[in-house]
PQR file of N, CA, C, O and H, with PARSE charges and radii, in Angstrom:
ATOM      1  N   MET A   1      77.114 158.839 145.845 -0.4000 1.5000
ATOM      2  CA  MET A   1      76.793 158.398 144.498 -0.0000 2.0000
ATOM      3  C   MET A   1      77.812 157.359 144.046  0.5500 1.7000
ATOM      4  O   MET A   1      79.005 157.478 144.326 -0.5500 1.4000
ATOM      5  N   ARG A   2      77.339 156.364 143.360 -0.4000 1.5000
ATOM      6  CA  ARG A   2      78.186 155.280 142.898 -0.0000 2.0000
ATOM      7  C   ARG A   2      78.983 155.708 141.666  0.5500 1.7000
ATOM      8  O   ARG A   2      78.454 156.363 140.768 -0.5500 1.4000
ATOM      9  H   ARG A   2      76.370 156.267 143.132  0.4000 1.0000
ATOM     10  N   LYS A   3      80.260 155.328 141.638 -0.4000 1.5000
ATOM     11  CA  LYS A   3      81.089 155.647 140.473 -0.0000 2.0000
ATOM     12  C   LYS A   3      80.693 154.756 139.305  0.5500 1.7000
ATOM     13  O   LYS A   3      80.412 153.571 139.481 -0.5500 1.4000
ATOM     14  H   LYS A   3      80.690 154.796 142.367  0.4000 1.0000
ATOM     15  N   LYS A   4      80.675 155.330 138.128 -0.4000 1.5000
ATOM     16  CA  LYS A   4      80.337 154.574 136.924 -0.0000 2.0000
ATOM     17  C   LYS A   4      81.612 154.022 136.305  0.5500 1.7000
ATOM     18  O   LYS A   4      82.637 154.701 136.244 -0.5500 1.4000
ATOM     19  H   LYS A   4      80.903 156.293 137.985  0.4000 1.0000
ATOM     20  N   ASN A   5      81.531 152.784 135.850 -0.4000 1.5000
ATOM     21  CA  ASN A   5      82.670 152.151 135.204 -0.0000 2.0000
ATOM     22  C   ASN A   5      82.824 152.656 133.780  0.5500 1.7000
ATOM     23  O   ASN A   5      81.848 152.992 133.110 -0.5500 1.4000
ATOM     24  H   ASN A   5      80.698 152.232 135.900  0.4000 1.0000
ATOM     25  N   ASP A   6      84.062 152.703 133.337 -0.4000 1.5000
ATOM     26  CA  ASP A   6      84.359 153.026 131.946 -0.0000 2.0000
ATOM     27  C   ASP A   6      84.531 151.724 131.174  0.5500 1.7000
ATOM     28  O   ASP A   6      84.984 150.716 131.718 -0.5500 1.4000
ATOM     29  H   ASP A   6      84.855 152.430 133.881  0.4000 1.0000
ATOM     30  N   TYR A   7      84.166 151.764 129.916 -0.4000 1.5000
ATOM     31  CA  TYR A   7      84.263 150.602 129.042 -0.0000 2.0000
ATOM     32  C   TYR A   7      85.019 151.005 127.782  0.5500 1.7000
ATOM     33  O   TYR A   7      84.783 152.073 127.218 -0.5500 1.4000
ATOM     34  H   TYR A   7      83.798 152.582 129.474  0.4000 1.0000
ATOM     35  N   ALA A   8      85.933 150.134 127.348 -0.4000 1.5000
ATOM     36  CA  ALA A   8      86.649 150.327 126.086 -0.0000 2.0000
ATOM     37  C   ALA A   8      86.063 149.342 125.077  0.5500 1.7000
ATOM     38  O   ALA A   8      85.903 148.158 125.374 -0.5500 1.4000
ATOM     39  H   ALA A   8      86.125 149.266 127.806  0.4000 1.0000
ATOM     40  N   VAL A   9      85.748 149.837 123.890 -0.4000 1.5000
ATOM     41  CA  VAL A   9      85.132 148.998 122.856 -0.0000 2.0000
ATOM     42  C   VAL A   9      86.126 148.830 121.711  0.5500 1.7000
ATOM     43  O   VAL A   9      86.691 149.802 121.208 -0.5500 1.4000
ATOM     44  H   VAL A   9      85.878 150.799 123.649  0.4000 1.0000
ATOM     45  N   TYR A  10      86.326 147.572 121.311 -0.4000 1.5000
ATOM     46  CA  TYR A  10      87.241 147.231 120.228 -0.0000 2.0000
ATOM     47  C   TYR A  10      86.508 146.431 119.171  0.5500 1.7000
ATOM     48  O   TYR A  10      85.561 145.702 119.468 -0.5500 1.4000
ATOM     49  H   TYR A  10      85.866 146.783 121.720  0.4000 1.0000
ATOM     50  N   LYS A  11      86.954 146.574 117.937 -0.4000 1.5000
ATOM     51  CA  LYS A  11      86.512 145.700 116.849 -0.0000 2.0000
ATOM     52  C   LYS A  11      87.766 145.015 116.355  0.5500 1.7000
ATOM     53  O   LYS A  11      88.598 145.624 115.683 -0.5500 1.4000
ATOM     54  H   LYS A  11      87.723 147.165 117.696  0.4000 1.0000
ATOM     55  N   GLY A  12      87.898 143.736 116.694 -0.4000 1.5000
ATOM     56  CA  GLY A  12      89.147 143.036 116.443 -0.0000 2.0000
ATOM     57  C   GLY A  12      90.218 143.642 117.333  0.5500 1.7000
ATOM     58  O   GLY A  12      90.065 143.665 118.554 -0.5500 1.4000
ATOM     59  H   GLY A  12      87.222 143.241 117.240  0.4000 1.0000
ATOM     60  N   ASP A  13      91.304 144.135 116.740 -0.4000 1.5000
ATOM     61  CA  ASP A  13      92.363 144.800 117.496 -0.0000 2.0000
ATOM     62  C   ASP A  13      92.267 146.317 117.420  0.5500 1.7000
ATOM     63  O   ASP A  13      93.129 147.014 117.956 -0.5500 1.4000
ATOM     64  H   ASP A  13      91.429 144.117 115.748  0.4000 1.0000
ATOM     65  N   THR A  14      91.247 146.835 116.771 -0.4000 1.5000
ATOM     66  CA  THR A  14      91.098 148.273 116.561 -0.0000 2.0000
ATOM     67  C   THR A  14      90.245 148.897 117.662  0.5500 1.7000
ATOM     68  O   THR A  14      89.118 148.466 117.905 -0.5500 1.4000
ATOM     69  H   THR A  14      90.547 146.269 116.336  0.4000 1.0000
ATOM     70  N   PHE A  15      90.792 149.913 118.325 -0.4000 1.5000
ATOM     71  CA  PHE A  15      90.050 150.634 119.357 -0.0000 2.0000
ATOM     72  C   PHE A  15      88.986 151.502 118.696  0.5500 1.7000
ATOM     73  O   PHE A  15      89.264 152.196 117.719 -0.5500 1.4000
ATOM     74  H   PHE A  15      91.707 150.263 118.128  0.4000 1.0000
ATOM     75  N   LEU A  16      87.744 151.462 119.241 -0.4000 1.5000
ATOM     76  CA  LEU A  16      86.652 152.244 118.675 -0.0000 2.0000
ATOM     77  C   LEU A  16      86.165 153.363 119.583  0.5500 1.7000
ATOM     78  O   LEU A  16      85.942 154.480 119.118 -0.5500 1.4000
ATOM     79  H   LEU A  16      87.517 150.898 120.035  0.4000 1.0000
ATOM     80  N   PHE A  17      85.993 153.075 120.892 -0.4000 1.5000
ATOM     81  CA  PHE A  17      85.327 154.050 121.756 -0.0000 2.0000
ATOM     82  C   PHE A  17      85.662 153.778 123.214  0.5500 1.7000
ATOM     83  O   PHE A  17      85.910 152.636 123.602 -0.5500 1.4000
ATOM     84  H   PHE A  17      86.175 152.167 121.270  0.4000 1.0000
ATOM     85  N   LEU A  18      85.667 154.842 124.023 -0.4000 1.5000
ATOM     86  CA  LEU A  18      85.870 154.740 125.467 -0.0000 2.0000
ATOM     87  C   LEU A  18      84.834 155.607 126.146  0.5500 1.7000
ATOM     88  O   LEU A  18      84.677 156.776 125.795 -0.5500 1.4000
ATOM     89  H   LEU A  18      85.465 155.770 123.708  0.4000 1.0000
ATOM     90  N   GLY A  19      84.121 155.049 127.119 -0.4000 1.5000
ATOM     91  CA  GLY A  19      83.122 155.817 127.852 -0.0000 2.0000
ATOM     92  C   GLY A  19      82.358 154.931 128.818  0.5500 1.7000
ATOM     93  O   GLY A  19      82.658 153.746 128.958 -0.5500 1.4000
ATOM     94  H   GLY A  19      84.248 154.099 127.404  0.4000 1.0000
ATOM     95  N   THR A  20      81.367 155.512 129.483 -0.4000 1.5000
ATOM     96  CA  THR A  20      80.515 154.742 130.383 -0.0000 2.0000
ATOM     97  C   THR A  20      79.616 153.833 129.548  0.5500 1.7000
ATOM     98  O   THR A  20      79.556 153.956 128.325 -0.5500 1.4000
ATOM     99  H   THR A  20      81.124 156.476 129.370  0.4000 1.0000
ATOM    100  N   ALA A  21      78.926 152.928 130.218 -0.4000 1.5000
ATOM    101  CA  ALA A  21      78.016 152.028 129.500 -0.0000 2.0000
ATOM    102  C   ALA A  21      76.949 152.824 128.767  0.5500 1.7000
ATOM    103  O   ALA A  21      76.572 152.480 127.646 -0.5500 1.4000
ATOM    104  H   ALA A  21      78.975 152.829 131.212  0.4000 1.0000
ATOM    105  N   GLU A  22      76.462 153.888 129.397 -0.4000 1.5000
ATOM    106  CA  GLU A  22      75.437 154.722 128.772 -0.0000 2.0000
ATOM    107  C   GLU A  22      75.969 155.413 127.520  0.5500 1.7000
ATOM    108  O   GLU A  22      75.289 155.461 126.495 -0.5500 1.4000
ATOM    109  H   GLU A  22      76.768 154.167 130.307  0.4000 1.0000
ATOM    110  N   GLU A  23      77.188 155.948 127.606 -0.4000 1.5000
ATOM    111  CA  GLU A  23      77.792 156.634 126.459 -0.0000 2.0000
ATOM    112  C   GLU A  23      78.064 155.662 125.311  0.5500 1.7000
ATOM    113  O   GLU A  23      77.820 155.982 124.147 -0.5500 1.4000
ATOM    114  H   GLU A  23      77.741 155.909 128.439  0.4000 1.0000
ATOM    115  N   CYS A  24      78.572 154.472 125.645 -0.4000 1.5000
ATOM    116  CA  CYS A  24      78.843 153.462 124.616 -0.0000 2.0000
ATOM    117  C   CYS A  24      77.551 153.020 123.943  0.5500 1.7000
ATOM    118  O   CYS A  24      77.493 152.884 122.721 -0.5500 1.4000
ATOM    119  H   CYS A  24      78.770 154.212 126.590  0.4000 1.0000
ATOM    120  N   ALA A  25      76.512 152.796 124.749 -0.4000 1.5000
ATOM    121  CA  ALA A  25      75.228 152.360 124.197 -0.0000 2.0000
ATOM    122  C   ALA A  25      74.650 153.414 123.265  0.5500 1.7000
ATOM    123  O   ALA A  25      74.117 153.086 122.205 -0.5500 1.4000
ATOM    124  H   ALA A  25      76.558 152.907 125.742  0.4000 1.0000
ATOM    125  N   GLU A  26      74.753 154.670 123.655 -0.4000 1.5000
ATOM    126  CA  GLU A  26      74.239 155.747 122.807 -0.0000 2.0000
ATOM    127  C   GLU A  26      75.044 155.849 121.515  0.5500 1.7000
ATOM    128  O   GLU A  26      74.471 156.022 120.439 -0.5500 1.4000
ATOM    129  H   GLU A  26      75.186 154.936 124.516  0.4000 1.0000
ATOM    130  N   TYR A  27      76.369 155.744 121.614 -0.4000 1.5000
ATOM    131  CA  TYR A  27      77.244 155.862 120.451 -0.0000 2.0000
ATOM    132  C   TYR A  27      76.974 154.753 119.431  0.5500 1.7000
ATOM    133  O   TYR A  27      76.939 155.009 118.228 -0.5500 1.4000
ATOM    134  H   TYR A  27      76.834 155.604 122.488  0.4000 1.0000
ATOM    135  N   PHE A  28      76.782 153.509 119.921 -0.4000 1.5000
ATOM    136  CA  PHE A  28      76.581 152.367 119.031 -0.0000 2.0000
ATOM    137  C   PHE A  28      75.110 152.045 118.791  0.5500 1.7000
ATOM    138  O   PHE A  28      74.788 151.095 118.078 -0.5500 1.4000
ATOM    139  H   PHE A  28      76.811 153.302 120.899  0.4000 1.0000
ATOM    140  N   ASN A  29      74.217 152.835 119.386 -0.4000 1.5000
ATOM    141  CA  ASN A  29      72.775 152.676 119.213 -0.0000 2.0000
ATOM    142  C   ASN A  29      72.302 151.281 119.630  0.5500 1.7000
ATOM    143  O   ASN A  29      71.572 150.616 118.896 -0.5500 1.4000
ATOM    144  H   ASN A  29      74.478 153.607 119.965  0.4000 1.0000
ATOM    145  N   VAL A  30      72.734 150.849 120.825 -0.4000 1.5000
ATOM    146  CA  VAL A  30      72.310 149.574 121.407 -0.0000 2.0000
ATOM    147  C   VAL A  30      71.862 149.827 122.845  0.5500 1.7000
ATOM    148  O   VAL A  30      71.992 150.941 123.353 -0.5500 1.4000
ATOM    149  H   VAL A  30      73.328 151.390 121.421  0.4000 1.0000
ATOM    150  N   LYS A  31      71.340 148.797 123.492 -0.4000 1.5000
ATOM    151  CA  LYS A  31      70.915 148.922 124.881 -0.0000 2.0000
ATOM    152  C   LYS A  31      72.123 148.904 125.816  0.5500 1.7000
ATOM    153  O   LYS A  31      73.163 148.330 125.494 -0.5500 1.4000
ATOM    154  H   LYS A  31      71.235 147.892 123.079  0.4000 1.0000
ATOM    155  N   ILE A  32      71.970 149.535 126.969 -0.4000 1.5000
ATOM    156  CA  ILE A  32      73.022 149.549 127.983 -0.0000 2.0000
ATOM    157  C   ILE A  32      73.344 148.120 128.417  0.5500 1.7000
ATOM    158  O   ILE A  32      74.505 147.776 128.640 -0.5500 1.4000
ATOM    159  H   ILE A  32      71.125 150.001 127.230  0.4000 1.0000
ATOM    160  N   GLU A  33      72.314 147.299 128.534 -0.4000 1.5000
ATOM    161  CA  GLU A  33      72.506 145.905 128.940 -0.0000 2.0000
ATOM    162  C   GLU A  33      73.385 145.143 127.949  0.5500 1.7000
ATOM    163  O   GLU A  33      74.117 144.234 128.343 -0.5500 1.4000
ATOM    164  H   GLU A  33      71.371 147.578 128.353  0.4000 1.0000
ATOM    165  N   SER A  34      73.317 145.503 126.680 -0.4000 1.5000
ATOM    166  CA  SER A  34      74.146 144.847 125.659 -0.0000 2.0000
ATOM    167  C   SER A  34      75.621 145.145 125.892  0.5500 1.7000
ATOM    168  O   SER A  34      76.461 144.253 125.780 -0.5500 1.4000
ATOM    169  H   SER A  34      72.722 146.241 126.360  0.4000 1.0000
ATOM    170  N   ILE A  35      75.936 146.383 126.212 -0.4000 1.5000
ATOM    171  CA  ILE A  35      77.328 146.763 126.490 -0.0000 2.0000
ATOM    172  C   ILE A  35      77.832 146.026 127.723  0.5500 1.7000
ATOM    173  O   ILE A  35      78.941 145.490 127.722 -0.5500 1.4000
ATOM    174  H   ILE A  35      75.254 147.109 126.303  0.4000 1.0000
ATOM    175  N   LYS A  36      77.020 146.000 128.768 -0.4000 1.5000
ATOM    176  CA  LYS A  36      77.424 145.319 130.004 -0.0000 2.0000
ATOM    177  C   LYS A  36      77.581 143.819 129.776  0.5500 1.7000
ATOM    178  O   LYS A  36      78.504 143.207 130.314 -0.5500 1.4000
ATOM    179  H   LYS A  36      76.120 146.436 128.768  0.4000 1.0000
ATOM    180  N   PHE A  37      76.684 143.214 128.976 -0.4000 1.5000
ATOM    181  CA  PHE A  37      76.785 141.782 128.697 -0.0000 2.0000
ATOM    182  C   PHE A  37      78.062 141.455 127.931  0.5500 1.7000
ATOM    183  O   PHE A  37      78.735 140.471 128.240 -0.5500 1.4000
ATOM    184  H   PHE A  37      75.935 143.711 128.539  0.4000 1.0000
ATOM    185  N   LEU A  38      78.396 142.265 126.945 -0.4000 1.5000
ATOM    186  CA  LEU A  38      79.593 141.999 126.144 -0.0000 2.0000
ATOM    187  C   LEU A  38      80.876 142.109 126.959  0.5500 1.7000
ATOM    188  O   LEU A  38      81.920 141.611 126.537 -0.5500 1.4000
ATOM    189  H   LEU A  38      77.850 143.064 126.695  0.4000 1.0000
ATOM    190  N   SER A  39      80.813 142.757 128.125 -0.4000 1.5000
ATOM    191  CA  SER A  39      82.002 142.876 128.969 -0.0000 2.0000
ATOM    192  C   SER A  39      82.130 141.718 129.952  0.5500 1.7000
ATOM    193  O   SER A  39      83.133 141.630 130.660 -0.5500 1.4000
ATOM    194  H   SER A  39      79.965 143.162 128.469  0.4000 1.0000
ATOM    195  N   THR A  40      81.138 140.823 130.015 -0.4000 1.5000
ATOM    196  CA  THR A  40      81.182 139.684 130.931 -0.0000 2.0000
ATOM    197  C   THR A  40      81.948 138.526 130.297  0.5500 1.7000
ATOM    198  O   THR A  40      82.093 138.475 129.076 -0.5500 1.4000
ATOM    199  H   THR A  40      80.323 140.895 129.440  0.4000 1.0000
ATOM    200  N   PRO A  41      82.438 137.596 131.117 -0.5600 1.5000
ATOM    201  CA  PRO A  41      83.133 136.430 130.555  0.2800 2.0000
ATOM    202  C   PRO A  41      82.260 135.618 129.594  0.5500 1.7000
ATOM    203  O   PRO A  41      82.752 135.141 128.572 -0.5500 1.4000
ATOM    204  N   SER A  42      80.977 135.458 129.910 -0.4000 1.5000
ATOM    205  CA  SER A  42      80.104 134.691 129.016 -0.0000 2.0000
ATOM    206  C   SER A  42      79.858 135.432 127.705  0.5500 1.7000
ATOM    207  O   SER A  42      79.733 134.803 126.655 -0.5500 1.4000
ATOM    208  H   SER A  42      80.578 135.847 130.740  0.4000 1.0000
ATOM    209  N   GLY A  43      79.789 136.744 127.753 -0.4000 1.5000
ATOM    210  CA  GLY A  43      79.623 137.535 126.533 -0.0000 2.0000
ATOM    211  C   GLY A  43      80.851 137.460 125.647  0.5500 1.7000
ATOM    212  O   GLY A  43      80.738 137.345 124.427 -0.5500 1.4000
ATOM    213  H   GLY A  43      79.890 137.256 128.607  0.4000 1.0000
ATOM    214  N   ARG A  44      82.034 137.526 126.264 -0.4000 1.5000
ATOM    215  CA  ARG A  44      83.270 137.407 125.489 -0.0000 2.0000
ATOM    216  C   ARG A  44      83.411 136.006 124.902  0.5500 1.7000
ATOM    217  O   ARG A  44      83.887 135.855 123.777 -0.5500 1.4000
ATOM    218  H   ARG A  44      82.126 137.619 127.256  0.4000 1.0000
ATOM    219  N   ALA A  45      83.003 134.978 125.652 -0.4000 1.5000
ATOM    220  CA  ALA A  45      83.099 133.599 125.165 -0.0000 2.0000
ATOM    221  C   ALA A  45      82.195 133.386 123.958  0.5500 1.7000
ATOM    222  O   ALA A  45      82.559 132.676 123.021 -0.5500 1.4000
ATOM    223  H   ALA A  45      82.616 135.101 126.566  0.4000 1.0000
ATOM    224  N   ARG A  46      81.021 134.000 123.982 -0.4000 1.5000
ATOM    225  CA  ARG A  46      80.093 133.859 122.857 -0.0000 2.0000
ATOM    226  C   ARG A  46      80.705 134.435 121.579  0.5500 1.7000
ATOM    227  O   ARG A  46      80.579 133.841 120.509 -0.5500 1.4000
ATOM    228  H   ARG A  46      80.725 134.577 124.744  0.4000 1.0000
ATOM    229  N   TYR A  47      81.360 135.580 121.688 -0.4000 1.5000
ATOM    230  CA  TYR A  47      81.952 136.199 120.503 -0.0000 2.0000
ATOM    231  C   TYR A  47      83.291 135.577 120.129  0.5500 1.7000
ATOM    232  O   TYR A  47      83.748 135.739 118.998 -0.5500 1.4000
ATOM    233  H   TYR A  47      81.462 136.062 122.558  0.4000 1.0000
ATOM    234  N   ALA A  48      83.931 134.866 121.060 -0.4000 1.5000
ATOM    235  CA  ALA A  48      85.198 134.201 120.758 -0.0000 2.0000
ATOM    236  C   ALA A  48      84.994 133.026 119.810  0.5500 1.7000
ATOM    237  O   ALA A  48      85.938 132.587 119.152 -0.5500 1.4000
ATOM    238  H   ALA A  48      83.560 134.734 121.979  0.4000 1.0000
ATOM    239  N   LYS A  49      83.773 132.518 119.736 -0.4000 1.5000
ATOM    240  CA  LYS A  49      83.473 131.383 118.865 -0.0000 2.0000
ATOM    241  C   LYS A  49      83.273 131.791 117.410  0.5500 1.7000
ATOM    242  O   LYS A  49      83.154 130.932 116.536 -0.5500 1.4000
ATOM    243  H   LYS A  49      83.006 132.874 120.270  0.4000 1.0000
ATOM    244  N   ARG A  50      83.235 133.073 117.150 -0.4000 1.5000
ATOM    245  CA  ARG A  50      82.990 133.544 115.779 -0.0000 2.0000
ATOM    246  C   ARG A  50      84.140 133.174 114.853  0.5500 1.7000
ATOM    247  O   ARG A  50      85.293 133.091 115.276 -0.5500 1.4000
ATOM    248  H   ARG A  50      83.331 133.771 117.860  0.4000 1.0000
ATOM    249  N   LYS A  51      83.813 132.957 113.605 -0.4000 1.5000
ATOM    250  CA  LYS A  51      84.835 132.625 112.613 -0.0000 2.0000
ATOM    251  C   LYS A  51      85.705 133.830 112.287  0.5500 1.7000
ATOM    252  O   LYS A  51      86.919 133.698 112.132 -0.5500 1.4000
ATOM    253  H   LYS A  51      82.876 133.025 113.262  0.4000 1.0000
ATOM    254  N   ARG A  52      85.091 134.997 112.183 -0.4000 1.5000
ATOM    255  CA  ARG A  52      85.821 136.212 111.813 -0.0000 2.0000
ATOM    256  C   ARG A  52      86.120 137.041 113.062  0.5500 1.7000
ATOM    257  O   ARG A  52      85.380 137.972 113.380 -0.5500 1.4000
ATOM    258  H   ARG A  52      84.105 135.104 112.309  0.4000 1.0000
ATOM    259  N   GLN A  53      87.182 136.713 113.759 -0.4000 1.5000
ATOM    260  CA  GLN A  53      87.551 137.436 114.970 -0.0000 2.0000
ATOM    261  C   GLN A  53      87.883 138.895 114.699  0.5500 1.7000
ATOM    262  O   GLN A  53      87.739 139.739 115.584 -0.5500 1.4000
ATOM    263  H   GLN A  53      87.783 135.957 113.501  0.4000 1.0000
ATOM    264  N   ASP A  54      88.327 139.200 113.479 -0.4000 1.5000
ATOM    265  CA  ASP A  54      88.677 140.577 113.153 -0.0000 2.0000
ATOM    266  C   ASP A  54      87.450 141.479 113.093  0.5500 1.7000
ATOM    267  O   ASP A  54      87.587 142.702 113.128 -0.5500 1.4000
ATOM    268  H   ASP A  54      88.444 138.515 112.761  0.4000 1.0000
ATOM    269  N   LYS A  55      86.251 140.898 113.005 -0.4000 1.5000
ATOM    270  CA  LYS A  55      85.029 141.691 112.970 -0.0000 2.0000
ATOM    271  C   LYS A  55      84.242 141.612 114.277  0.5500 1.7000
ATOM    272  O   LYS A  55      83.186 142.233 114.399 -0.5500 1.4000
ATOM    273  H   LYS A  55      86.140 139.905 112.977  0.4000 1.0000
ATOM    274  N   ALA A  56      84.743 140.860 115.248 -0.4000 1.5000
ATOM    275  CA  ALA A  56      84.042 140.693 116.521 -0.0000 2.0000
ATOM    276  C   ALA A  56      84.207 141.943 117.386  0.5500 1.7000
ATOM    277  O   ALA A  56      85.294 142.513 117.477 -0.5500 1.4000
ATOM    278  H   ALA A  56      85.601 140.357 115.148  0.4000 1.0000
ATOM    279  N   ILE A  57      83.116 142.352 118.011 -0.4000 1.5000
ATOM    280  CA  ILE A  57      83.139 143.484 118.933 -0.0000 2.0000
ATOM    281  C   ILE A  57      83.505 142.969 120.318  0.5500 1.7000
ATOM    282  O   ILE A  57      82.924 141.993 120.790 -0.5500 1.4000
ATOM    283  H   ILE A  57      82.233 141.888 117.937  0.4000 1.0000
ATOM    284  N   THR A  58      84.454 143.610 120.964 -0.4000 1.5000
ATOM    285  CA  THR A  58      84.876 143.260 122.311 -0.0000 2.0000
ATOM    286  C   THR A  58      84.720 144.478 123.198  0.5500 1.7000
ATOM    287  O   THR A  58      85.129 145.579 122.829 -0.5500 1.4000
ATOM    288  H   THR A  58      84.927 144.404 120.580  0.4000 1.0000
ATOM    289  N   VAL A  59      84.128 144.282 124.372 -0.4000 1.5000
ATOM    290  CA  VAL A  59      83.961 145.364 125.336 -0.0000 2.0000
ATOM    291  C   VAL A  59      84.736 144.989 126.588  0.5500 1.7000
ATOM    292  O   VAL A  59      84.563 143.894 127.124 -0.5500 1.4000
ATOM    293  H   VAL A  59      83.796 143.388 124.672  0.4000 1.0000
ATOM    294  N   VAL A  60      85.594 145.897 127.057 -0.4000 1.5000
ATOM    295  CA  VAL A  60      86.416 145.656 128.234 -0.0000 2.0000
ATOM    296  C   VAL A  60      86.036 146.652 129.315  0.5500 1.7000
ATOM    297  O   VAL A  60      86.069 147.862 129.093 -0.5500 1.4000
ATOM    298  H   VAL A  60      85.734 146.786 126.621  0.4000 1.0000
ATOM    299  N   ASN A  61      85.672 146.137 130.491 -0.4000 1.5000
ATOM    300  CA  ASN A  61      85.364 146.987 131.639 -0.0000 2.0000
ATOM    301  C   ASN A  61      86.692 147.410 132.257  0.5500 1.7000
ATOM    302  O   ASN A  61      87.440 146.569 132.755 -0.5500 1.4000
ATOM    303  H   ASN A  61      85.645 145.154 130.671  0.4000 1.0000
ATOM    304  N   ILE A  62      86.991 148.708 132.230 -0.4000 1.5000
ATOM    305  CA  ILE A  62      88.274 149.175 132.755 -0.0000 2.0000
ATOM    306  C   ILE A  62      88.137 149.855 134.106  0.5500 1.7000
ATOM    307  O   ILE A  62      89.083 150.487 134.576 -0.5500 1.4000
ATOM    308  H   ILE A  62      86.383 149.392 131.826  0.4000 1.0000
ATOM    309  N   GLY A  63      86.979 149.737 134.738 -0.4000 1.5000
ATOM    310  CA  GLY A  63      86.778 150.252 136.089 -0.0000 2.0000
ATOM    311  C   GLY A  63      86.262 151.673 136.111  0.5500 1.7000
ATOM    312  O   GLY A  63      85.969 152.260 135.070 -0.5500 1.4000
ATOM    313  H   GLY A  63      86.210 149.223 134.356  0.4000 1.0000
ATOM    314  N   PRO A  64      86.154 152.229 137.333 -0.5600 1.5000
ATOM    315  CA  PRO A  64      85.596 153.581 137.474  0.2800 2.0000
ATOM    316  C   PRO A  64      86.531 154.653 136.936  0.5500 1.7000
ATOM    317  O   PRO A  64      87.750 154.485 136.893 -0.5500 1.4000
ATOM    318  N   ASP A  65      85.923 155.756 136.528 -0.4000 1.5000
ATOM    319  CA  ASP A  65      86.671 156.908 136.031 -0.0000 2.0000
ATOM    320  C   ASP A  65      87.444 157.515 137.191  0.5500 1.7000
ATOM    321  O   ASP A  65      86.838 157.916 138.185 -0.5500 1.4000
ATOM    322  H   ASP A  65      84.933 155.893 136.563  0.4000 1.0000
ATOM    323  N   GLU A  66      88.750 157.593 137.091 -0.4000 1.5000
ATOM    324  CA  GLU A  66      89.593 158.109 138.168 -0.0000 2.0000
ATOM    325  C   GLU A  66      89.448 159.612 138.359  0.5500 1.7000
ATOM    326  O   GLU A  66      89.761 160.122 139.435 -0.5500 1.4000
ATOM    327  H   GLU A  66      89.242 157.267 136.283  0.4000 1.0000
ATOM    328  N   GLU A  67      88.981 160.333 137.345 -0.4000 1.5000
ATOM    329  CA  GLU A  67      88.860 161.783 137.440 -0.0000 2.0000
ATOM    330  C   GLU A  67      87.610 162.218 138.186  0.5500 1.7000
ATOM    331  O   GLU A  67      87.524 163.364 138.626 -0.5500 1.4000
ATOM    332  H   GLU A  67      88.727 159.918 136.472  0.4000 1.0000
ATOM    333  N   GLU A  68      86.626 161.312 138.337 -0.4000 1.5000
ATOM    334  CA  GLU A  68      85.392 161.668 139.037 -0.0000 2.0000
ATOM    335  C   GLU A  68      85.676 161.899 140.512  0.5500 1.7000
ATOM    336  O   GLU A  68      86.423 161.148 141.139 -0.5500 1.4000
ATOM    337  H   GLU A  68      86.696 160.381 137.979  0.4000 1.0000
ATOM    338  N   LYS A  69      85.083 162.927 141.047 -0.4000 1.5000
ATOM    339  CA  LYS A  69      85.184 163.205 142.476 -0.0000 2.0000
ATOM    340  C   LYS A  69      83.873 162.799 143.115  0.5500 1.7000
ATOM    341  O   LYS A  69      82.806 163.113 142.589 -0.5500 1.4000
ATOM    342  H   LYS A  69      84.476 163.538 140.538  0.4000 1.0000
ATOM    343  N   GLU A  70      83.934 162.111 144.234 -0.4000 1.5000
ATOM    344  CA  GLU A  70      82.787 161.575 144.983 -0.0000 2.0000
ATOM    345  C   GLU A  70      82.353 160.313 144.406  0.5500 1.7000
ATOM    346  O   GLU A  70      81.401 159.705 144.896 -0.5500 1.4000
ATOM    347  H   GLU A  70      84.802 161.856 144.661  0.4000 1.0000
TER
END
């Protein structure tokens, strides 16, 4: 079975949530693809252009969960 990556979600400099793409999507009531897109360089570049950076959502892919076995 493939390990699932964990994602950290920030609003500006404030940490909001940590979990898999599925958990983040459920928590924020968005599609899984939206979480994955926001973690890509093109997704981050799109939000970097915003005037209010303190309100921009940033998603960081922090890799697979180290506690998972297999």
